[in-house]
C-alpha positions in Angstrom: -3.9 -29.5 245.6 -2.1 -32.4 246.5 1.8 -32.4 247.4 4.0 -35.0 245.8 6.1 -37.7 247.5 9.6 -37.1 249.3 11.1 -35.3 245.8 14.4 -36.8 246.7 13.1 -40.8 246.0 12.9 -40.0 242.0 14.5 -38.1 239.5 13.0 -34.5 238.3 13.3 -32.9 234.6 12.7 -29.7 233.5 12.5 -28.8 229.8 13.5 -25.5 228.6 15.7 -23.8 225.4 18.1 -21.8 228.2 21.9 -23.3 228.2 22.5 -24.0 231.8 24.9 -25.6 233.8 25.0 -27.7 236.8 24.6 -26.2 239.9 22.4 -23.2 238.5 18.7 -22.3 239.8 15.8 -22.4 237.9 14.0 -19.7 239.8 10.4 -17.9 239.3 10.2 -14.3 238.7 11.2 -14.4 235.3 9.6 -14.5 231.9 7.4 -17.6 231.4 8.1 -19.8 228.1 4.6 -20.0 227.4 1.5 -18.3 227.0 1.4 -14.2 226.7 5.3 -14.9 228.8 4.1 -13.0 231.8 6.6 -13.2 235.2 6.3 -16.8 236.3 5.1 -17.1 239.7 6.3 -20.8 239.8 9.0 -23.0 238.2 7.8 -26.5 236.6 9.2 -30.0 236.8 8.6 -33.6 236.2 9.0 -37.1 237.1 8.3 -38.5 233.6 11.2 -37.7 230.7 8.1 -37.4 228.1 6.4 -34.1 230.2 9.9 -32.4 229.9 10.5 -33.2 225.9 7.3 -31.4 225.6 8.6 -28.5 227.7 12.0 -28.4 225.9 10.0 -28.5 222.5 7.5 -26.1 223.2 9.5 -23.2 224.8 9.8 -20.1 223.6 13.6 -19.5 222.0 16.3 -19.8 219.8 18.3 -22.8 220.1 17.8 -26.7 220.6 15.4 -28.2 223.1 16.9 -29.1 226.6 16.5 -31.5 229.1 17.4 -30.4 232.8 17.6 -33.1 235.4 16.7 -30.8 238.6 16.6 -30.9 242.3 13.7 -28.8 243.9 15.2 -26.8 247.1 11.5 -26.4 248.3 8.1 -27.7 248.7 6.8 -29.1 245.0 3.0 -29.3 243.9 0.7 -31.1 241.7 0.3 -28.8 238.5 -3.1 -27.9 238.1 -2.7 -26.6 234.9 -2.5 -30.6 233.7 -4.0 -31.9 236.3 -6.9 -30.4 237.3 -8.1 -29.6 233.7 -6.5 -32.6 231.2 -5.1 -35.5 233.6 -6.7 -36.1 236.6 -4.7 -38.3 239.3 -1.4 -36.6 237.8 -0.3 -39.1 235.4 2.1 -37.1 233.9 3.7 -36.5 237.0 4.2 -32.7 236.6 4.5 -30.6 239.1 5.6 -26.8 240.0 7.7 -25.1 243.2 7.8 -21.5 244.1 11.4 -22.6 245.0 14.2 -22.5 242.9 15.1 -26.2 241.1 18.5 -26.9 241.2 20.4 -28.3 237.8 22.1 -31.2 238.8 22.8 -32.4 235.3 21.5 -32.9 231.3 19.8 -35.6 229.6 21.8 -35.1 225.9 20.0 -38.5 224.3 17.0 -38.0 224.3 13.7 -38.6 221.1 11.5 -35.6 220.8 8.3 -35.9 219.9 7.2 -37.1 215.4 6.7 -33.5 213.1 2.8 -34.1 213.2 2.7 -34.8 216.9 4.4 -31.6 217.5 2.5 -29.8 214.9 -0.5 -30.7 216.5 0.4 -29.5 220.1 1.1 -26.1 218.8 -2.2 -26.0 216.6 -3.7 -26.9 219.9 -2.5 -24.5 221.7 -2.4 -21.7 219.2 -6.3 -22.7 218.9 -6.3 -22.3 222.7 -4.7 -18.8 222.5 -7.1 -17.2 219.9 -9.8 -17.9 222.7 -8.2 -16.1 225.8 -7.2 -19.6 227.4 -4.2 -18.8 229.0 -1.3 -22.0 228.6 -0.2 -21.2 231.9 -2.3 -20.2 234.9 -0.6 -19.1 238.1 
């Protein structure tokens, strides 16, 4: 697994449905938003708004999807759930960390995916679930 370049050199995003404030920490150890919702060993972030939009749209829970600008508080690494399986070379610029992410702000203006695209993604995730394939592997 490759470690990302300097985390301070670019903005990072985290998509969720949780209502957070600047200064809040998003930490591992809580129930995951995906798959079987087991305790998460990592927190996830992306350097692309599109990946964060998917996170906000697909997260469990009620309420609107939210996208936060986050700052890693420790080392980050390529997210193997995407880079090893779906997108070699990490074009989604998706990462994970065992250290908390600090909320720096919120992206309030963003365009979600089309209903058809969102349905196709949810259908695909459901197919994987039925095959016993976990969406996130720690």
